[in-house]
C-alpha positions in Angstrom: 166.8 89.3 92.0 169.5 89.6 89.4 172.3 87.3 88.6 174.9 89.5 90.4 173.1 89.0 93.8 173.0 85.2 93.4 176.7 85.3 92.5 177.4 87.4 95.6 175.4 84.9 97.8 177.4 82.0 96.3 180.7 83.9 97.0 179.5 84.4 100.6 178.8 80.7 101.1 182.2 79.9 99.5 184.0 82.2 101.9 182.1 80.9 105.0 182.6 77.3 104.1 186.2 77.5 102.9 185.4 75.5 99.8 183.9 76.5 96.4 180.2 76.7 96.1 178.0 77.4 93.1 174.2 77.5 93.1 172.9 74.8 90.8 169.3 75.1 91.8 167.2 77.5 93.8 163.6 76.8 95.0 161.3 79.4 96.6 160.1 78.4 100.0 156.7 79.6 101.2 155.8 80.5 104.8 157.3 83.9 105.5 155.6 87.3 105.0 158.6 89.5 105.5 161.4 87.9 103.5 161.8 86.0 100.3 163.1 82.6 101.1 164.9 79.9 99.0 166.5 76.5 99.2 169.7 76.7 97.3 171.7 73.6 96.4 174.9 72.7 94.6 177.6 70.0 94.7 175.5 67.9 97.1 175.0 70.7 99.6 171.9 72.7 100.4 171.3 76.0 102.3 168.4 78.1 103.3 168.5 81.7 102.2 166.5 84.7 103.3 166.5 87.8 101.1 165.2 91.3 101.7 166.1 94.8 100.6 169.7 96.0 101.1 168.7 98.2 104.1 167.8 95.0 106.0 171.3 93.8 106.4 171.4 94.8 110.2 168.2 92.7 110.7 169.9 89.7 109.2 173.1 90.2 111.2 171.1 90.4 114.4 169.2 87.2 113.5 172.4 85.4 112.8 173.8 86.5 116.1 170.6 85.3 117.9 170.9 81.9 116.3 174.5 81.7 117.4 173.6 82.7 120.9 171.0 79.9 121.2 173.3 77.4 119.4 176.1 78.1 121.9 174.0 76.8 124.8 173.7 73.3 123.3 170.1 73.2 124.6 167.9 73.7 121.5 168.7 73.0 117.9 168.6 76.0 115.6 169.6 76.3 111.9 173.3 77.0 112.1 174.0 80.5 110.7 176.5 80.5 107.8 176.8 84.1 106.6 175.1 87.4 105.9 175.8 89.9 103.2 174.4 92.7 101.1 174.9 94.6 97.9 173.1 97.5 96.3 170.1 95.4 95.4 169.5 93.1 98.4 170.6 91.8 101.8 170.6 88.1 102.8 171.1 85.5 105.5 172.3 82.0 104.8 171.7 79.2 107.3 171.8 75.5 107.5 169.0 73.8 105.5 167.0 71.4 107.6 164.5 68.9 106.3 161.5 69.0 108.6 159.2 66.1 109.7 156.1 65.8 111.8 155.6 66.5 115.5 155.0 63.5 117.8 154.0 63.3 121.5 157.7 62.6 122.4 159.1 65.4 120.2 156.7 68.0 121.7 157.8 66.9 125.1 161.5 67.2 124.1 160.8 70.7 122.9 159.4 71.6 126.3 162.4 70.1 128.0 164.8 71.9 125.6 163.2 75.3 126.1 163.3 74.9 129.9 167.0 74.1 129.6 167.5 77.2 127.4 165.8 79.4 129.9 168.2 78.2 132.6 170.9 80.1 130.6 171.1 83.5 132.2 172.9 86.8 131.9 173.7 89.7 134.3 171.2 92.1 132.8 168.0 92.0 130.8 168.0 92.9 127.1 170.9 92.0 124.8 174.0 93.3 123.3 172.3 94.5 120.1 168.8 95.6 119.0 167.0 93.3 116.6 163.5 93.0 115.1 160.2 91.5 116.1 158.6 90.6 112.8 159.5 93.6 110.7 159.5 96.1 113.6 162.5 97.2 115.6 163.0 95.6 119.0 164.9 97.6 121.5 167.2 95.5 123.8 168.9 98.3 125.8 170.5 96.4 128.7 169.0 97.1 132.2 169.3 95.4 135.6 165.7 96.2 136.3 163.2 93.9 134.5 160.1 96.1 135.1 161.9 99.2 133.9 163.2 97.3 130.8 159.7 96.0 130.0 158.1 99.5 130.6 160.6 101.3 128.3 161.8 98.8 125.7 158.6 96.7 125.3 155.3 98.2 126.4 156.2 101.9 126.2 157.9 101.6 122.8 154.9 99.8 121.3 152.5 102.3 122.8 154.5 105.2 121.3 154.4 103.5 117.9 150.6 102.8 118.3 150.0 106.5 118.9 151.8 107.4 115.7 149.8 104.7 113.9 146.4 106.1 114.9 145.5 103.8 117.8 142.3 104.7 119.7 142.7 107.3 122.4 141.2 105.0 125.0 143.7 102.3 124.3 146.6 104.7 124.7 145.3 106.3 127.9 144.7 102.9 129.5 148.0 101.7 128.2 149.8 104.5 130.0 147.9 103.7 133.2 149.1 100.1 132.9 152.7 101.1 132.2 152.6 103.0 135.5 151.1 100.2 137.5 151.9 96.8 136.2 154.6 96.3 138.8 151.8 95.2 141.1 151.5 92.0 139.0 155.0 90.9 140.2 154.6 91.2 144.0 157.7 89.6 145.5 158.6 87.6 142.4 162.3 87.8 141.5 162.8 87.6 137.7 166.0 86.3 136.3 167.4 87.2 132.9 166.7 84.0 130.9 167.8 83.5 127.3 164.6 83.9 125.3 163.7 83.0 121.7 161.6 86.2 121.8 159.1 85.3 119.0 158.0 81.9 120.0 154.8 81.2 118.1 154.0 77.9 116.4 155.4 78.9 113.1 158.9 79.4 114.5 159.2 75.9 115.9 159.5 72.5 114.1 161.1 69.1 114.2 163.7 67.6 112.0 163.3 64.1 110.3 164.6 62.4 113.5 162.0 64.3 115.7 164.6 66.6 117.2 163.0 70.0 118.1 164.2 73.0 116.1 163.7 76.7 116.8 164.2 79.4 114.2 163.5 83.0 113.3 164.4 84.2 116.8 164.1 87.7 118.3 166.6 86.9 121.0 167.1 88.8 124.3 167.4 88.0 128.0 164.2 88.4 129.9 161.5 86.7 132.0 161.1 83.1 130.8 157.3 83.6 131.1 157.4 85.9 128.1 158.4 83.0 125.8 155.8 80.7 127.4 153.1 83.4 127.1 153.6 83.7 123.3 153.4 80.0 122.8 149.8 80.4 124.0 148.9 83.5 121.9 148.4 81.7 118.5 148.5 78.1 119.6 150.5 75.3 118.0 152.0 73.8 121.1 150.5 70.6 122.7 149.7 69.6 126.2 152.8 67.4 126.1 155.0 70.5 125.5 153.6 72.3 128.5 153.7 69.3 130.8 157.4 68.6 130.0 158.3 72.3 130.5 156.5 72.5 133.8 158.1 69.2 135.0 161.5 70.7 134.3 160.8 74.3 135.4 157.5 74.8 137.1 155.8 78.1 136.4 155.1 80.4 139.3 151.9 81.7 140.8 150.5 84.6 138.9 151.7 83.5 135.4 148.1 83.3 134.1 147.8 87.1 134.7 151.3 88.1 133.7 151.1 86.2 130.4 148.5 88.8 129.3 151.0 91.6 129.9 153.6 89.8 127.8 151.2 89.0 125.0 150.1 92.6 124.9 153.5 93.5 123.5 152.9 91.1 120.6 149.3 92.2 120.0 150.4 95.9 120.0 153.2 94.9 117.6 150.7 93.3 115.3 148.6 96.5 115.4 151.6 98.5 114.5 152.3 96.1 111.6 148.9 95.4 110.3 146.3 97.6 112.1 142.7 96.4 112.0 141.2 94.4 114.9 144.4 94.1 116.9 143.6 97.4 118.6 140.4 95.9 120.0 142.3 92.8 121.2 145.0 95.0 122.8 142.4 97.1 124.7 140.7 93.9 125.9 144.1 92.8 127.4 144.7 96.2 128.9 141.3 96.2 130.6 141.9 92.7 132.0 145.3 93.7 133.4 144.0 97.0 134.9 141.4 95.0 136.7 144.2 93.0 138.4 146.2 96.0 139.7 
């Protein structure tokens, strides 16, 4: 990035904080595959900055709004959003910089308790006030009072449409359409409440500060079935038995979760196919076959 962009980021921080800020050092931070990330510091203050192309400004604005939505609940710590901005070269998001430590048995349990508390925050409808992204892909959050309709249209159906354009096998698409028409059977008489979800809760988006306090970041916020967050924690691992025990003690999961979690994780596996291709089509078809066998 050129000097003008860093000057614009400094100006944005100054405006948000109400006191002058100049970047004295900037250090690249590894870990993300979508954005360039930096720790910037000056005058004894440090911030975490994400940078992408200028057309990604809306993505960063939605992420900042999601962080603020979670922060307002006082249930789970998130990096406090400071400002977003863009110029002709780049778009950026500036948040609180947090020094991370190691997970412990107690901190993992605290994360389970915090997530259960977050999921008790509800809304009148499923979805959210704005669309955002899941990874680098658009995530539709059109508000709907019907959870099954929301999932069919804004999650499963949308990803299947993208998969068709991205060359997914015909068998996957045909079976996916069958599933879209029949997955309501997996819910029986279950009443789903619109819970505040992180939305992209894999192990890489959770950590612990130096005091052991749980921290969630990189959200894809919306209001939906709390089981969708829990399901994703199991997709790639990274959450211990202490986390699940604490969550279940606070908010026990309902019968049928072991099947429904496959429906929720199908969304993320299809999204990975649409982002990266490869073997994710096989994994998606395996999930579809398992789910069709249940309905």
